[in-house]
Backbone bond lengths (Angstrom), bond angles and torsions (degrees), N, CA, C in turn:
res aa  C-N    CA-C-N  psi(-1)  N-CA   C-N-CA  omega(-1)  CA-C   N-CA-C  phi
1 M - - - 1.458 - - 1.526 111.53 -
2 S 1.345 115.69 -41.93 1.462 119.26 -179.75 1.530 110.94 -64.36
3 D 1.338 116.14 -33.65 1.461 119.58 178.56 1.535 110.44 -66.23
4 L 1.344 116.10 -39.50 1.461 119.94 179.18 1.519 111.04 -67.00
5 I 1.335 116.02 -41.83 1.470 119.73 177.97 1.523 110.61 -62.92
6 G 1.339 115.60 -41.18 1.459 118.98 177.66 1.512 112.42 -65.43
7 L 1.337 115.95 -30.83 1.455 120.82 -178.46 1.522 111.73 -66.14
8 I 1.311 117.08 -37.65 1.465 120.41 -178.52 1.528 112.10 -105.72
9 G 1.340 116.33 8.99 1.455 120.38 -179.67 1.519 112.11 -84.34
10 F 1.330 114.91 -170.01 1.461 120.87 -175.82 1.529 111.81 -106.65
11 G 1.321 116.36 21.46 1.457 119.57 177.07 1.517 112.44 -79.69
12 D 1.326 115.61 -171.99 1.461 120.92 -177.43 1.527 112.06 -61.66
13 K 1.331 117.00 -35.40 1.454 120.67 -177.06 1.533 112.65 -103.56
14 G 1.307 116.28 3.15 1.455 120.14 -177.81 1.529 112.08 -87.01
15 W 1.311 114.78 160.44 1.459 122.19 -179.98 1.526 112.19 -101.79
16 G 1.314 116.59 13.42 1.453 120.70 -175.01 1.523 114.04 -59.44
17 F 1.332 116.30 -48.89 1.464 119.83 -178.65 1.534 111.17 -66.32
18 A 1.332 116.08 -37.92 1.465 119.49 178.13 1.527 110.90 -64.04
19 L 1.341 116.45 -43.14 1.462 120.33 178.64 1.521 111.15 -65.67
20 L 1.330 116.65 -38.36 1.467 120.04 177.23 1.523 110.83 -63.45
21 G 1.335 116.21 -43.02 1.461 119.43 176.70 1.519 111.98 -62.76
22 G 1.330 115.80 -39.86 1.459 119.08 177.24 1.513 112.26 -64.60
23 A 1.335 117.05 -36.89 1.462 120.61 178.05 1.526 110.62 -65.22
24 I 1.322 117.18 -37.84 1.467 120.59 177.99 1.525 110.36 -64.35
25 V 1.332 116.57 -43.56 1.463 120.37 177.60 1.524 110.58 -61.05
26 T 1.327 117.01 -41.27 1.466 121.50 179.19 1.523 111.07 -60.22
27 V 1.327 116.63 -45.90 1.476 120.44 179.33 1.524 110.54 -65.44
28 E 1.332 116.95 -39.10 1.470 119.81 178.47 1.521 111.71 -62.86
29 V 1.326 116.39 -42.80 1.466 120.16 178.25 1.521 110.49 -63.25
30 A 1.326 116.02 -47.84 1.461 120.20 -177.42 1.520 111.73 -63.48
31 A 1.339 117.25 -44.74 1.463 120.48 -178.53 1.525 111.27 -66.01
32 S 1.328 116.70 -43.52 1.466 120.04 179.55 1.523 111.34 -63.63
33 A 1.340 115.75 -43.39 1.462 120.21 179.44 1.523 111.28 -65.81
34 Y 1.326 116.93 -38.11 1.467 120.63 -179.39 1.522 110.75 -65.71
35 L 1.329 116.97 -44.87 1.464 120.19 178.25 1.524 111.19 -63.57
36 L 1.336 116.23 -40.99 1.464 119.83 175.81 1.524 110.13 -62.04
37 G 1.319 116.48 -41.61 1.455 120.65 179.01 1.518 112.70 -63.24
38 L 1.340 117.25 -37.57 1.469 120.23 177.14 1.525 110.76 -63.17
39 A 1.336 116.02 -43.40 1.467 119.42 178.86 1.531 110.99 -63.02
40 I 1.324 115.87 -44.97 1.466 119.93 177.68 1.530 110.45 -63.22
41 G 1.333 116.33 -39.90 1.450 120.32 -179.56 1.514 112.85 -62.35
42 L 1.332 116.91 -41.18 1.463 119.85 177.52 1.521 111.02 -63.87
43 L 1.332 116.27 -42.81 1.468 119.72 178.32 1.527 110.71 -65.61
44 G 1.321 117.07 -42.24 1.457 120.43 179.48 1.514 112.36 -64.27
45 A 1.343 116.55 -41.83 1.461 120.11 178.37 1.524 110.75 -65.03
46 A 1.342 116.31 -40.92 1.468 119.65 177.88 1.519 110.89 -62.79
47 A 1.341 116.96 -39.51 1.461 120.37 179.21 1.519 111.07 -64.82
48 K 1.335 117.10 -40.67 1.453 119.97 -178.45 1.526 112.49 -72.25
49 L 1.326 116.21 -32.69 1.459 119.71 -175.44 1.530 113.29 -92.19
50 R 1.334 117.02 -35.42 1.461 120.57 -172.99 1.524 113.81 -123.81
51 G 1.318 117.24 -8.62 1.457 120.36 -175.27 1.519 112.73 -77.44
52 G 1.314 114.12 167.01 1.454 120.20 175.99 1.514 110.89 -76.75
53 R 1.302 114.59 -173.42 1.462 119.86 -175.60 1.522 111.82 -62.21
54 I 1.322 117.57 -42.17 1.466 120.77 -179.24 1.523 110.74 -66.91
55 A 1.335 116.35 -45.40 1.464 120.27 -179.82 1.522 110.87 -61.88
56 R 1.315 117.54 -42.91 1.463 120.42 178.01 1.526 111.04 -63.65
57 G 1.321 116.58 -39.42 1.457 119.75 179.10 1.515 112.33 -64.53
58 I 1.339 116.31 -42.77 1.467 120.34 178.23 1.528 110.54 -62.80
59 A 1.335 116.70 -46.11 1.467 120.73 -179.11 1.522 111.12 -63.57
60 E 1.326 116.78 -41.19 1.463 120.35 -179.41 1.525 111.22 -67.11
61 T 1.326 116.30 -41.18 1.458 120.26 177.84 1.526 111.27 -63.97
62 Y 1.323 115.92 -43.37 1.464 121.37 179.93 1.526 111.37 -59.87
63 T 1.325 117.47 -51.17 1.468 119.66 -177.83 1.525 111.75 -66.80
64 T 1.323 116.89 -35.50 1.468 119.78 -179.90 1.520 111.21 -67.44
65 V 1.332 116.97 -46.48 1.463 121.08 -177.63 1.521 111.11 -66.70
66 V 1.326 116.78 -48.06 1.460 120.21 -175.37 1.524 111.16 -65.81
67 R 1.317 117.53 -41.43 1.464 119.91 -179.58 1.524 112.11 -73.91
68 G 1.315 117.11 -16.17 1.457 120.31 -179.07 1.508 115.11 -93.25
69 L 1.344 117.41 -7.16 1.465 120.92 -178.68 1.518 110.93 -110.04
70 P 1.330 117.76 147.73 1.469 120.33 175.43 1.523 110.81 -62.46
71 E 1.320 115.67 144.85 1.460 120.44 -177.13 1.527 112.44 -59.89
72 I 1.331 116.50 -39.83 1.457 118.87 -176.38 1.526 111.45 -65.78
73 L 1.336 117.45 -33.17 1.460 120.19 176.60 1.515 111.31 -66.24
74 L 1.322 116.87 -41.18 1.461 120.30 178.56 1.527 111.07 -63.72
75 I 1.322 116.60 -39.27 1.461 119.84 177.98 1.530 110.31 -62.32
76 L 1.322 116.57 -44.05 1.466 120.36 179.22 1.520 111.23 -66.80
77 F 1.335 117.02 -39.67 1.457 120.24 177.87 1.525 110.85 -61.22
78 V 1.331 116.44 -46.57 1.467 120.42 -178.53 1.520 110.70 -64.58
79 Y 1.336 117.03 -43.43 1.466 120.13 -176.39 1.529 111.73 -68.86
80 Y 1.335 116.25 -55.26 1.467 118.90 -176.22 1.528 111.66 -78.04
81 G 1.342 116.44 -38.39 1.457 118.80 177.04 1.504 112.02 -66.70
82 G 1.341 116.44 -40.31 1.461 119.72 177.63 1.515 111.90 -64.67
83 T 1.330 116.01 -39.74 1.467 119.89 177.81 1.524 110.80 -62.41
84 S 1.318 117.16 -44.43 1.461 120.81 179.98 1.525 111.43 -64.16
85 A 1.341 116.05 -41.26 1.463 119.44 -179.88 1.523 111.56 -65.24
86 V 1.346 116.29 -44.25 1.464 120.00 -179.65 1.517 110.81 -65.92
87 R 1.330 116.62 -39.16 1.469 119.36 177.90 1.519 111.09 -64.56
88 G 1.349 115.73 -39.51 1.456 118.63 178.25 1.511 112.51 -63.21
89 L 1.333 116.79 -43.07 1.462 120.15 178.09 1.523 111.39 -66.98
90 A 1.342 115.56 -40.52 1.465 119.05 179.30 1.521 110.79 -65.46
91 G 1.341 116.72 -34.93 1.455 120.02 179.41 1.522 112.36 -64.91
92 L 1.327 116.47 -29.99 1.466 119.31 177.41 1.515 111.38 -72.16
93 V 1.330 115.90 -33.88 1.473 120.01 -177.74 1.521 111.27 -87.94
94 A 1.332 116.56 -46.04 1.472 120.98 -177.07 1.517 108.72 -137.35
95 P 1.318 119.00 87.54 1.471 121.92 -179.22 1.531 111.79 -56.23
96 G 1.324 115.16 138.96 1.459 120.42 178.55 1.503 114.88 92.37
97 V 1.321 117.15 -10.39 1.458 120.21 -179.69 1.528 109.75 -79.89
98 T 1.334 117.09 132.74 1.457 122.72 179.30 1.523 109.48 -103.54
99 I 1.317 116.44 126.72 1.460 121.96 -178.67 1.521 109.10 -127.25
100 E 1.311 115.74 134.22 1.456 121.85 177.16 1.527 109.37 -114.48
101 I 1.313 116.12 140.11 1.455 121.03 175.52 1.521 109.00 -79.53
102 D 1.321 116.83 130.04 1.456 121.10 179.03 1.525 110.18 -64.06
103 A 1.332 116.73 133.38 1.456 121.09 -177.22 1.526 111.80 -62.94
104 F 1.321 116.87 -35.84 1.467 120.45 178.80 1.521 110.33 -64.31
105 A 1.333 116.03 -47.94 1.468 120.08 -179.96 1.523 111.30 -63.27
106 A 1.324 116.43 -40.86 1.464 119.95 178.73 1.523 111.07 -64.29
107 G 1.331 116.45 -40.66 1.457 119.84 178.80 1.513 112.45 -64.53
108 V 1.329 115.98 -44.42 1.470 119.90 178.63 1.527 110.52 -63.40
109 A 1.334 116.76 -43.44 1.465 120.07 -179.70 1.525 111.27 -63.12
110 A 1.323 117.10 -45.37 1.462 120.77 -178.26 1.523 111.65 -65.74
111 L 1.334 116.77 -49.13 1.457 119.28 179.52 1.524 111.50 -67.19
112 G 1.343 116.40 -33.00 1.466 119.71 176.71 1.513 111.76 -63.78
113 L 1.331 116.53 -41.11 1.471 120.24 177.00 1.521 111.16 -64.62
114 I 1.330 116.38 -40.19 1.461 120.31 178.94 1.526 110.29 -65.72
115 S 1.329 115.96 -49.82 1.462 120.19 179.30 1.519 111.44 -61.64
116 G 1.339 116.15 -38.06 1.460 120.05 -179.10 1.507 113.30 -63.50
117 A 1.323 117.27 -35.50 1.471 120.34 179.76 1.522 110.75 -64.08
118 Y 1.326 116.50 -41.04 1.463 119.35 -179.81 1.530 111.72 -77.04
119 S 1.338 117.09 -38.47 1.463 118.57 179.35 1.527 111.36 -68.64
120 T 1.338 117.86 -25.12 1.460 120.15 174.05 1.519 110.71 -57.97
121 E 1.318 116.34 -46.75 1.459 120.12 -179.40 1.528 111.60 -70.72
122 V 1.332 116.61 -33.62 1.464 119.70 177.54 1.525 110.03 -64.59
123 F 1.329 116.59 -49.03 1.465 120.16 -179.91 1.528 111.20 -64.76
124 R 1.312 116.76 -39.54 1.461 119.54 -179.52 1.530 110.53 -60.96
125 G 1.320 115.97 -47.69 1.458 119.34 179.29 1.521 112.59 -66.03
126 A 1.346 116.59 -39.04 1.464 119.93 -178.87 1.524 111.15 -68.07
127 I 1.320 117.31 -39.68 1.466 120.31 178.97 1.521 110.81 -66.24
128 L 1.332 116.40 -39.71 1.463 119.84 177.97 1.531 111.42 -65.90
129 A 1.335 116.98 -25.23 1.456 120.66 -179.21 1.524 112.76 -75.93
130 V 1.339 117.61 -16.74 1.473 120.96 177.94 1.525 108.48 -73.41
131 A 1.305 117.04 127.65 1.463 121.65 -176.93 1.524 110.92 -60.11
132 S 1.315 115.90 136.11 1.469 120.53 -179.61 1.521 111.62 -62.21
133 G 1.323 116.81 -27.13 1.458 119.64 178.78 1.510 113.04 -62.86
134 Q 1.351 116.97 -28.01 1.454 120.68 177.11 1.528 110.66 -64.27
135 R 1.315 115.68 -43.99 1.471 119.96 178.15 1.522 110.48 -64.90
136 E 1.318 116.15 -46.15 1.467 120.26 -176.99 1.525 111.51 -62.32
137 A 1.339 116.62 -38.88 1.459 119.83 178.37 1.519 111.37 -65.51
138 A 1.333 116.00 -40.98 1.464 119.78 179.21 1.524 111.14 -66.16
139 Q 1.331 116.78 -41.18 1.457 120.23 178.31 1.523 111.45 -66.07
140 A 1.333 116.70 -33.64 1.463 120.43 178.13 1.518 111.66 -65.98
141 L 1.337 116.22 -25.28 1.457 120.57 177.11 1.527 112.30 -81.75
142 G 1.321 116.62 -1.33 1.462 120.75 177.18 1.515 115.07 93.54
143 L 1.340 117.98 10.53 1.463 120.43 178.76 1.520 110.10 -76.17
144 G 1.341 116.13 140.90 1.455 121.17 176.78 1.515 111.23 -74.36
145 R 1.336 116.17 171.52 1.464 120.72 -176.25 1.519 112.07 -59.84
146 W 1.349 116.72 -42.33 1.457 119.48 -178.19 1.525 111.40 -66.10
147 L 1.355 117.50 -42.67 1.455 120.57 179.02 1.531 111.43 -66.19
148 V 1.321 116.21 -36.86 1.465 119.65 176.88 1.525 110.22 -60.62
149 F 1.326 115.28 -44.00 1.461 119.04 -179.97 1.523 111.07 -66.92
150 R 1.341 117.21 -46.57 1.467 120.57 -174.15 1.524 112.90 -72.58
151 K 1.331 116.81 -38.04 1.457 120.41 -174.32 1.535 113.86 -93.38
152 V 1.313 116.91 -26.73 1.464 119.59 -173.13 1.524 112.11 -114.28
153 V 1.339 116.19 -55.20 1.460 119.82 -171.74 1.525 111.54 -74.29
154 L 1.332 117.26 -50.90 1.468 120.29 -173.94 1.524 113.40 -60.80
155 P 1.346 120.59 -46.73 1.471 118.49 178.93 1.521 113.25 -58.99
156 Q 1.342 116.83 -40.54 1.462 119.37 179.33 1.528 111.39 -71.10
157 A 1.331 116.06 -36.65 1.465 119.39 177.79 1.524 111.02 -65.42
158 L 1.324 117.43 -37.91 1.460 120.52 177.83 1.530 110.98 -64.32
159 A 1.336 116.09 -40.14 1.462 119.69 178.43 1.523 110.57 -63.23
160 V 1.334 117.05 -40.54 1.459 120.79 179.80 1.527 111.08 -69.97
161 G 1.336 116.21 -42.34 1.456 120.54 -173.94 1.510 115.33 -89.77
162 M 1.345 118.11 -1.29 1.458 120.40 -174.79 1.526 113.48 -58.41
163 P 1.338 120.91 -43.34 1.477 118.61 178.07 1.521 112.69 -58.58
164 A 1.330 117.03 -43.28 1.470 119.93 -180.00 1.516 111.19 -69.57
165 L 1.343 117.33 -38.85 1.466 120.22 178.66 1.522 110.99 -67.19
166 G 1.320 116.65 -36.18 1.458 119.78 175.91 1.511 111.61 -64.78
167 N 1.309 116.59 -42.89 1.460 120.20 177.16 1.523 110.99 -63.29
168 L 1.336 116.33 -36.08 1.464 120.45 178.64 1.523 111.05 -65.30
169 W 1.331 117.73 -35.53 1.468 119.92 175.41 1.524 110.84 -62.18
170 L 1.324 117.18 -43.64 1.462 120.37 179.53 1.525 111.03 -63.14
171 V 1.323 116.59 -39.37 1.468 120.27 177.56 1.525 110.55 -64.96
172 T 1.338 116.58 -43.49 1.465 120.51 179.46 1.525 110.95 -63.28
173 L 1.326 116.23 -40.35 1.464 120.26 178.48 1.523 110.53 -60.55
174 K 1.312 117.42 -44.90 1.463 120.39 179.70 1.526 111.99 -70.33
175 D 1.332 116.50 -37.85 1.468 119.63 179.28 1.518 112.23 -65.42
176 S 1.333 117.13 -21.88 1.472 119.72 179.63 1.522 111.56 -61.60
177 A 1.336 117.09 -19.65 1.471 120.02 177.39 1.521 111.63 -64.22
178 L 1.336 117.64 -21.50 1.458 120.79 -178.61 1.528 112.79 -75.54
179 I 1.327 117.25 -16.20 1.468 120.21 -174.75 1.522 111.67 -66.90
180 S 1.313 117.66 -18.94 1.463 119.60 -179.64 1.529 111.81 -62.54
181 V 1.333 118.74 -18.12 1.471 120.56 -178.57 1.524 111.83 -67.39
182 V 1.335 117.87 -19.06 1.466 120.06 179.13 1.532 111.03 -102.48
183 G 1.331 116.02 15.28 1.462 119.88 172.53 1.506 116.23 91.40
184 L 1.329 118.22 8.03 1.462 119.63 178.82 1.524 109.83 -71.61
185 R 1.327 116.00 137.68 1.468 120.65 179.96 1.525 109.58 -86.27
186 D 1.312 115.01 64.96 1.452 120.80 176.88 1.519 109.19 -91.11
187 L 1.325 116.53 -165.43 1.463 120.04 -176.80 1.519 111.68 -61.13
188 V 1.329 117.11 -46.95 1.456 120.53 -179.40 1.531 110.94 -67.65
189 G 1.330 116.93 -38.79 1.459 120.04 178.53 1.516 112.27 -63.55
190 I 1.323 117.09 -42.73 1.465 120.73 177.33 1.528 110.44 -64.49
191 A 1.330 116.40 -42.23 1.463 119.99 179.94 1.525 111.24 -63.47
192 A 1.335 116.64 -37.59 1.463 119.79 178.23 1.527 110.81 -63.26
193 S 1.333 116.63 -40.72 1.468 120.10 177.58 1.522 110.80 -65.10
194 G 1.346 115.99 -43.71 1.458 119.21 179.06 1.517 112.62 -64.24
195 A 1.330 115.85 -38.63 1.464 119.94 179.23 1.521 111.16 -65.41
196 A 1.336 116.44 -41.00 1.462 119.89 179.94 1.533 111.05 -68.50
197 F 1.337 116.65 -37.72 1.457 120.97 -178.57 1.528 111.78 -70.19
198 S 1.332 116.24 -43.33 1.466 120.10 -173.58 1.528 113.64 -95.15
199 R 1.328 116.17 -13.70 1.462 122.05 -174.09 1.526 111.09 59.55
200 Q 1.319 114.99 36.17 1.455 122.24 176.82 1.531 109.32 -126.82
201 P 1.342 117.79 63.04 1.467 119.52 -175.03 1.524 113.27 -62.61
202 F 1.331 117.61 -37.85 1.463 119.76 -178.25 1.526 110.96 -60.56
203 T 1.327 116.73 -41.78 1.465 120.82 -179.04 1.521 111.07 -62.00
204 F 1.320 116.35 -48.94 1.466 119.67 -176.86 1.525 112.02 -67.50
205 Y 1.305 117.21 -42.76 1.466 118.72 -178.01 1.521 111.82 -74.13
206 M 1.321 118.11 -25.16 1.454 120.06 172.31 1.532 110.25 -67.66
207 V 1.328 116.31 -40.01 1.465 120.09 176.19 1.527 110.44 -62.33
208 V 1.338 116.26 -42.54 1.466 120.30 177.68 1.523 110.60 -60.31
209 A 1.321 116.52 -43.52 1.464 120.46 179.57 1.529 110.85 -61.50
210 L 1.326 117.65 -42.44 1.463 121.51 179.66 1.528 111.13 -65.71
211 I 1.334 116.75 -38.41 1.470 119.85 178.84 1.522 110.38 -66.18
212 F 1.329 117.31 -44.84 1.459 120.07 178.12 1.531 111.11 -62.84
213 L 1.319 116.21 -39.67 1.458 119.70 178.84 1.530 110.77 -64.03
214 T 1.331 116.52 -41.30 1.456 120.68 178.02 1.528 111.14 -63.32
215 L 1.332 116.58 -45.74 1.460 120.26 178.30 1.525 111.40 -60.98
216 S 1.324 116.56 -39.05 1.464 120.31 179.57 1.522 111.32 -67.19
217 L 1.330 116.83 -42.13 1.462 119.96 179.75 1.521 111.89 -64.67
218 V 1.334 116.19 -43.11 1.465 119.97 177.15 1.528 110.24 -62.86
219 S 1.324 116.17 -41.14 1.462 120.49 179.03 1.521 111.06 -62.68
220 M 1.335 117.25 -41.76 1.461 120.74 -179.12 1.524 111.19 -64.25
221 L 1.333 117.13 -38.22 1.458 119.92 176.77 1.527 110.98 -64.56
222 A 1.330 116.44 -44.57 1.464 120.13 179.38 1.522 111.60 -65.67
223 L 1.323 116.44 -41.71 1.469 120.46 179.73 1.525 111.11 -66.38
224 G 1.323 116.76 -37.41 1.459 119.57 176.99 1.518 111.74 -62.34
225 A 1.344 116.30 -41.51 1.466 119.77 178.13 1.526 110.94 -64.85
226 M 1.333 117.01 -41.64 1.462 120.37 178.43 1.526 111.26 -64.26
227 E 1.320 116.74 -41.23 1.461 120.18 -179.80 1.521 111.27 -63.89
228 R 1.338 116.83 -41.82 1.465 119.59 178.03 1.522 111.52 -63.54
229 R 1.327 115.93 -37.45 1.463 118.99 -179.97 1.527 111.11 -69.34
230 L 1.321 117.25 -41.49 1.461 120.27 -178.27 1.523 112.34 -69.95
231 T 1.313 116.95 -32.38 1.459 119.98 -175.57 1.524 112.69 -96.84
232 R 1.325 117.87 3.16 1.474 120.07 -177.86 1.515 110.89 -60.74
233 G 1.321 116.21 -47.35 1.463 119.41 -179.18 1.509 112.84 -64.37
234 R 1.330 116.50 -36.54 1.464 120.52 179.64 1.528 110.62 -66.87
235 R 1.333 116.17 -40.29 1.467 118.49 179.51 1.514 111.21 -68.05
236 E 1.361 114.75 -41.26 1.462 118.38 -179.28 1.521 111.36 -67.06
237 G 1.383 114.57 -31.58 1.462 118.30 177.96 1.498 111.61 -71.23
């Protein structure tokens, strides 16, 4: 038992600091991808609700394709496809130059696209749930379209969509474990190295499971507090 504790501890021979660093990378990937997904989701929802025929078609195709493919395939497509595309463009400008796509950037882009497809539908449904009378009242006061959206529609849409957006964060956090397939030294990648080195895979992956569970529990507490704050006015009303 002491050998196992030393193996995952923070001593000279322990993997504790490496696992902690991997956990930080995992959170960075998940948070960056989630924020990117929110931005994409707002644009996608706007395209579906207010865009022209072409914009609606692009948004519909994007959400259909992304939600219909396994996450790991999308990550591989973005990483290897992005590398091939960048190399092709670089070859036109500077023949012979070798360029590699950063695994962190590829992971954030892939997870951001995945998160964005789902947040598009969340925002679309939440915006539709805001009563049209709210918009009309704001416009009657002389507010422009952008101010109506920012001051009236978006806060209410966030309150409506917060449970789904919170769940999407938890999904994105867990999906970040897939990024290790492209060589990123995240939590799962570090654990895989430790498991191969020590031949104790159960120990390392159990630690990974506990870390993910801890991150999820902390996230749920924070999301619950945010949801209560956003919906306080609605409940009081």
